[in-house]
VEXDREN-2710 file (C-alpha; in Angstrom, 1 decimal):
% VEXDREN-2710
k/r/px/py/pz
1/UNK/21.0/-41.0/-32.1
2/UNK/20.8/-42.8/-35.7
3/UNK/17.9/-40.5/-36.5
4/UNK/19.9/-37.4/-36.0
5/UNK/22.6/-38.8/-38.6
6/UNK/19.9/-38.7/-41.3
7/UNK/20.9/-36.2/-44.1
8/UNK/18.0/-34.3/-44.2
9/UNK/18.2/-33.7/-40.3
10/UNK/21.8/-32.9/-40.5
11/UNK/21.0/-30.3/-43.2
12/UNK/18.6/-28.9/-40.7
13/UNK/21.0/-28.8/-38.1
14/UNK/23.4/-27.0/-40.3
15/UNK/20.9/-24.5/-41.2
16/UNK/20.4/-23.7/-37.4
17/UNK/24.1/-23.5/-37.2
18/UNK/24.5/-21.0/-40.0
19/UNK/21.9/-18.9/-39.0
20/UNK/23.3/-18.7/-35.2
21/UNK/26.6/-17.5/-36.4
22/UNK/24.8/-14.8/-38.5
23/UNK/25.9/-16.4/-42.0
24/UNK/24.6/-14.5/-45.0
25/UNK/23.6/-18.0/-46.6
26/UNK/20.1/-17.7/-47.8
27/UNK/17.8/-19.7/-49.8
28/UNK/15.6/-17.4/-52.3
29/UNK/11.9/-17.0/-51.3
30/UNK/10.6/-18.6/-54.9
31/UNK/12.8/-21.7/-54.3
32/UNK/11.5/-22.2/-50.8
33/UNK/8.1/-21.7/-52.2
34/UNK/8.6/-24.1/-55.0
35/UNK/10.1/-26.8/-52.5
36/UNK/7.2/-26.6/-50.3
37/UNK/4.7/-27.2/-53.1
38/UNK/6.8/-30.1/-54.6
39/UNK/6.8/-31.9/-51.1
40/UNK/2.9/-31.3/-50.8
41/UNK/2.4/-32.8/-54.3
42/UNK/4.7/-35.7/-53.7
43/UNK/3.1/-36.4/-50.3
44/UNK/-0.3/-36.2/-51.9
45/UNK/0.6/-38.6/-54.7
46/UNK/2.1/-41.1/-52.4
47/UNK/-1.1/-41.1/-50.0
48/UNK/-3.3/-41.4/-53.3
49/UNK/-1.4/-44.4/-54.5
50/UNK/-1.5/-46.1/-51.1
51/UNK/-5.2/-45.3/-50.8
52/UNK/-5.9/-46.9/-54.2
53/UNK/-4.3/-50.2/-52.8
54/UNK/-6.0/-50.2/-49.5
55/UNK/-9.4/-48.9/-50.3
56/UNK/-11.7/-47.0/-47.6
57/UNK/-11.5/-49.4/-44.5
58/UNK/-12.6/-49.2/-41.0
59/UNK/-9.0/-48.2/-39.8
60/UNK/-9.1/-45.2/-42.5
61/UNK/-12.4/-44.0/-41.3
62/UNK/-11.1/-44.3/-37.6
63/UNK/-7.9/-42.4/-38.3
64/UNK/-9.7/-39.7/-40.0
65/UNK/-12.4/-39.4/-37.3
66/UNK/-9.5/-39.0/-34.5
67/UNK/-7.9/-36.4/-36.7
68/UNK/-10.9/-34.2/-36.9
69/UNK/-11.4/-34.8/-33.1
70/UNK/-7.6/-33.6/-32.4
71/UNK/-8.2/-30.7/-34.6
72/UNK/-11.1/-29.4/-32.5
73/UNK/-9.7/-30.5/-29.1
74/UNK/-6.3/-29.5/-29.4
75/UNK/-6.9/-25.6/-29.9
76/UNK/-9.7/-25.6/-27.5
77/UNK/-7.5/-27.0/-24.6
78/UNK/-5.0/-24.9/-25.8
79/UNK/-7.0/-21.8/-25.5
80/UNK/-8.1/-22.5/-22.1
81/UNK/-4.5/-22.9/-20.8
82/UNK/-2.9/-20.0/-22.8
83/UNK/-5.8/-17.5/-21.6
84/UNK/-4.2/-17.9/-18.2
85/UNK/-1.0/-16.4/-19.3
86/UNK/-2.3/-14.1/-22.3
87/UNK/-5.1/-11.8/-23.4
88/UNK/-7.9/-13.4/-25.4
89/UNK/-6.2/-12.4/-28.9
90/UNK/-2.9/-13.8/-28.4
91/UNK/-4.4/-16.8/-26.6
92/UNK/-6.7/-17.4/-29.7
93/UNK/-3.7/-16.9/-32.2
94/UNK/-1.6/-19.4/-30.5
95/UNK/-4.3/-21.9/-29.9
96/UNK/-4.7/-21.7/-33.8
97/UNK/-1.0/-22.1/-34.6
98/UNK/-0.7/-25.1/-32.2
99/UNK/-4.2/-26.7/-33.2
100/UNK/-3.1/-26.4/-36.7
101/UNK/-0.3/-28.6/-38.4
102/UNK/3.1/-28.6/-39.8
103/UNK/3.1/-30.1/-43.1
104/UNK/7.0/-30.3/-43.1
105/UNK/7.2/-32.0/-39.7
106/UNK/4.7/-34.5/-41.0
107/UNK/6.8/-35.3/-44.3
108/UNK/9.8/-35.3/-42.1
109/UNK/8.2/-38.1/-39.8
110/UNK/6.9/-39.9/-43.0
111/UNK/10.4/-40.2/-44.2
112/UNK/11.5/-41.4/-40.8
113/UNK/8.8/-44.2/-40.8
114/UNK/10.0/-44.8/-44.5
115/UNK/13.5/-45.3/-43.6
116/UNK/12.8/-47.8/-40.8
117/UNK/10.1/-49.9/-42.5
118/UNK/7.0/-49.0/-40.5
119/UNK/3.9/-49.3/-42.2
120/UNK/1.2/-46.5/-42.1
121/UNK/-2.0/-45.6/-44.2
122/UNK/-1.9/-43.3/-47.2
123/UNK/-5.0/-41.6/-45.7
124/UNK/-2.5/-39.9/-43.2
125/UNK/-2.1/-37.2/-46.0
126/UNK/-5.6/-36.7/-45.9
127/UNK/-5.8/-36.4/-42.0
128/UNK/-3.1/-33.7/-42.2
129/UNK/-5.4/-31.7/-44.8
130/UNK/-8.3/-32.2/-42.5
131/UNK/-6.6/-31.2/-39.4
132/UNK/-5.5/-27.6/-40.8
133/UNK/-8.5/-25.5/-40.9
134/UNK/-10.7/-26.0/-37.7
135/UNK/-8.0/-24.5/-35.6
136/UNK/-8.3/-21.3/-37.6
137/UNK/-12.0/-21.2/-37.5
138/UNK/-12.2/-21.7/-33.8
139/UNK/-9.6/-19.0/-33.2
140/UNK/-11.6/-16.5/-35.4
141/UNK/-14.8/-17.4/-33.4
142/UNK/-12.9/-16.9/-30.1
143/UNK/-11.2/-13.6/-31.3
144/UNK/-14.7/-12.2/-32.5
145/UNK/-15.9/-13.0/-29.1
146/UNK/-13.4/-11.2/-27.3
147/UNK/-13.8/-8.2/-29.7
148/UNK/-17.6/-8.0/-28.6
149/UNK/-16.5/-8.0/-25.1
150/UNK/-14.6/-5.2/-25.8
151/UNK/-17.6/-3.6/-27.5
152/UNK/-15.6/-3.4/-31.0
153/UNK/-17.9/-6.0/-32.7
154/UNK/-17.8/-3.9/-36.0
155/UNK/-14.1/-4.8/-36.3
156/UNK/-14.8/-8.4/-36.1
157/UNK/-13.3/-10.4/-38.8
158/UNK/-15.8/-11.7/-41.4
159/UNK/-16.1/-15.5/-40.8
160/UNK/-17.2/-16.2/-44.4
161/UNK/-13.9/-14.8/-45.8
162/UNK/-11.9/-16.6/-43.3
163/UNK/-13.5/-19.9/-44.2
164/UNK/-12.9/-19.4/-47.7
165/UNK/-9.3/-18.5/-47.2
166/UNK/-9.0/-21.6/-44.8
167/UNK/-10.7/-24.1/-47.0
168/UNK/-9.3/-23.1/-50.5
169/UNK/-5.6/-22.4/-49.5
170/UNK/-3.5/-23.5/-52.5
171/UNK/-1.0/-25.6/-50.6
172/UNK/-4.1/-27.5/-49.1
173/UNK/-5.7/-27.7/-52.3
174/UNK/-2.5/-29.1/-54.3
175/UNK/-2.2/-31.8/-51.5
176/UNK/-5.6/-33.0/-51.8
177/UNK/-5.6/-32.7/-55.7
178/UNK/-2.4/-34.7/-55.9
179/UNK/-4.1/-37.4/-53.8
180/UNK/-7.2/-37.7/-56.0
181/UNK/-4.7/-37.9/-58.9
182/UNK/-2.7/-40.8/-57.1
183/UNK/-6.0/-42.4/-56.2
184/UNK/-7.4/-42.4/-59.6
185/UNK/-4.3/-43.4/-61.5
186/UNK/-3.3/-46.3/-59.0
187/UNK/-0.5/-48.6/-60.0
188/UNK/0.3/-47.2/-63.5
189/UNK/0.5/-43.7/-62.3
190/UNK/2.6/-44.9/-59.4
191/UNK/5.3/-46.4/-61.7
192/UNK/5.1/-43.3/-63.9
193/UNK/5.7/-40.9/-61.2
194/UNK/8.3/-42.8/-59.2
195/UNK/11.3/-40.8/-60.5
196/UNK/9.5/-37.4/-59.4
197/UNK/7.6/-38.5/-56.2
198/UNK/10.0/-40.9/-54.7
199/UNK/13.6/-40.7/-56.1
200/UNK/13.7/-36.7/-55.7
201/UNK/11.9/-36.5/-52.6
202/UNK/14.8/-36.9/-50.2
203/UNK/17.1/-34.3/-51.8
204/UNK/14.3/-31.9/-51.9
205/UNK/13.3/-32.4/-48.4
206/UNK/17.0/-31.9/-47.3
207/UNK/17.1/-28.7/-49.3
208/UNK/13.9/-27.6/-47.7
209/UNK/15.0/-28.3/-44.2
210/UNK/18.2/-26.5/-44.4
211/UNK/16.0/-23.3/-45.1
212/UNK/13.9/-24.1/-42.2
213/UNK/16.9/-24.5/-40.0
214/UNK/18.0/-21.1/-41.2
215/UNK/14.5/-19.5/-40.5
216/UNK/14.1/-21.3/-37.0
217/UNK/17.5/-19.8/-36.0
218/UNK/16.4/-16.3/-36.7
219/UNK/13.3/-16.6/-34.8
220/UNK/14.7/-18.2/-31.6
221/UNK/15.6/-14.9/-29.9
222/UNK/12.2/-13.3/-30.4
223/UNK/10.6/-14.7/-27.2
224/UNK/13.2/-12.8/-25.1
225/UNK/11.7/-10.6/-22.3
226/UNK/8.4/-12.8/-22.5
227/UNK/6.9/-15.1/-20.0
228/UNK/9.0/-18.2/-19.6
229/UNK/5.9/-20.2/-19.4
230/UNK/5.6/-19.7/-22.9
231/UNK/8.6/-21.5/-23.7
232/UNK/7.4/-24.2/-21.5
233/UNK/4.1/-24.3/-23.4
234/UNK/6.1/-24.3/-26.8
235/UNK/7.8/-27.6/-25.7
236/UNK/5.3/-29.3/-23.0
237/UNK/2.3/-28.2/-25.2
238/UNK/3.0/-30.6/-28.1
239/UNK/4.2/-33.4/-25.7
240/UNK/0.7/-33.3/-24.2
241/UNK/-1.2/-33.1/-27.6
242/UNK/0.7/-36.1/-28.6
243/UNK/-0.3/-37.8/-25.4
244/UNK/-3.9/-37.0/-26.4
245/UNK/-3.6/-38.6/-29.9
246/UNK/-1.9/-41.7/-28.5
247/UNK/-5.0/-42.1/-25.9
248/UNK/-7.5/-41.6/-28.8
249/UNK/-5.4/-44.1/-31.3
250/UNK/-5.1/-46.5/-28.4
251/UNK/-8.7/-46.6/-27.8
252/UNK/-9.4/-47.1/-31.4
253/UNK/-6.7/-49.7/-32.0
254/UNK/-4.9/-48.2/-34.6
255/UNK/-1.4/-49.4/-35.7
256/UNK/2.1/-48.0/-34.8
257/UNK/2.4/-46.1/-37.9
258/UNK/-0.8/-44.3/-38.1
259/UNK/-0.6/-43.7/-34.4
260/UNK/2.9/-41.9/-34.6
261/UNK/1.9/-39.8/-37.4
262/UNK/-1.3/-38.7/-35.7
263/UNK/0.8/-37.9/-32.7
264/UNK/3.2/-35.9/-35.0
265/UNK/0.3/-34.1/-36.4
266/UNK/-1.3/-33.3/-33.0
267/UNK/2.2/-32.2/-31.5
268/UNK/3.2/-29.9/-34.5
269/UNK/2.5/-26.3/-34.9
270/UNK/1.7/-24.1/-38.1
271/UNK/4.1/-21.5/-39.0
272/UNK/3.1/-21.1/-42.7
273/UNK/-0.6/-21.4/-43.4
274/UNK/-2.0/-20.2/-39.9
275/UNK/0.1/-17.2/-39.2
276/UNK/-0.8/-16.0/-42.9
277/UNK/-4.4/-16.0/-42.1
278/UNK/-4.1/-15.1/-38.5
279/UNK/-2.1/-11.9/-39.2
280/UNK/-5.2/-10.6/-41.1
281/UNK/-7.9/-12.1/-39.0
282/UNK/-6.7/-11.4/-35.6
283/UNK/-4.3/-8.1/-36.2
284/UNK/-4.5/-7.6/-32.3
285/UNK/-2.4/-10.6/-31.7
286/UNK/1.6/-10.2/-31.4
287/UNK/3.2/-12.1/-34.5
288/UNK/6.4/-12.4/-32.4
289/UNK/4.6/-14.8/-30.2
290/UNK/3.2/-17.4/-32.6
291/UNK/6.2/-17.1/-34.9
292/UNK/8.9/-17.3/-32.3
293/UNK/7.3/-20.1/-30.4
294/UNK/6.3/-22.3/-33.3
295/UNK/9.1/-21.8/-35.7
296/UNK/12.0/-21.0/-33.0
297/UNK/11.4/-23.6/-30.3
298/UNK/8.5/-26.3/-31.4
299/UNK/9.5/-26.9/-34.8
300/UNK/13.2/-27.6/-33.9
301/UNK/12.2/-29.6/-30.8
302/UNK/9.9/-31.9/-33.1
303/UNK/12.4/-32.4/-35.9
304/UNK/15.3/-33.4/-33.6
305/UNK/13.7/-35.1/-30.6
306/UNK/10.0/-35.2/-31.2
307/UNK/9.8/-37.4/-34.3
308/UNK/11.9/-40.1/-32.8
309/UNK/10.1/-39.8/-29.4
310/UNK/6.6/-40.3/-30.8
311/UNK/7.5/-43.1/-33.1
312/UNK/9.1/-45.1/-30.1
313/UNK/6.2/-44.4/-27.9
314/UNK/3.7/-45.4/-30.7
315/UNK/5.8/-48.6/-31.5
316/UNK/5.8/-49.5/-27.8
317/UNK/2.0/-48.7/-26.8
318/UNK/-0.2/-48.6/-30.2
319/UNK/-2.4/-51.3/-31.2
END
């Protein structure tokens, strides 16, 4: 309950309430874009500073390896399950959405851990970046296979272009670039950037979550008339993905903080980067499904209930 009283979470709830009552409250798109880039830059810097202090250890290597494994396993398992409910194109699009990650969910979890004094590795920001692209690539391959089965191979999305878009996405590059800056500048850089990367972070996150609450409320009704099993997957899928992450982390002996963040990453669903690529790569898929499920159901669940649950479970069972 204490987690729900955090100002950033309360602003998210306020945004949902404002959206549900059809308020005309709106955050201009350029400001939302700026806030998103700021949060990624600040997160990258924090990760780089932490990596400069810890170095490349066995635990860092294990954490990054588990992140890559989850980035492959989650979309494949999701596709096999969703294929029972949907056609190949929609199943592939949703597998990509749930196989990739939500940076805002991750950043909120980082703030949650910081407030409770739970330690975690700075390399987790790198883990998030590594988990963003594999699901997109797998989804495009699955969609191309579906097109070939329909004898429409000529319409197959060019994999080279999709790879380029996935690996050179501006937000992802900013995250990694900021991490490199933090790694190279070390303690001196951390002191110089503290007012920017630390002092402003909470307020910026609160403002951004207000907008996310507004967006979530406006996407909640998009699943009306769809199979109720899709709503079940939007909540149950992330819980299963988090359980898979917990199992891998426990086998590797990772600490509670890193385990919690990998659980959050596995449980999150992309609603920005992946939909932007999938809309062009798999035009046959219905955007209402992957937007409505990820932003209307999964994102609010993770922000309000999922993060406290994953952290509690990680503290109880990790390491």
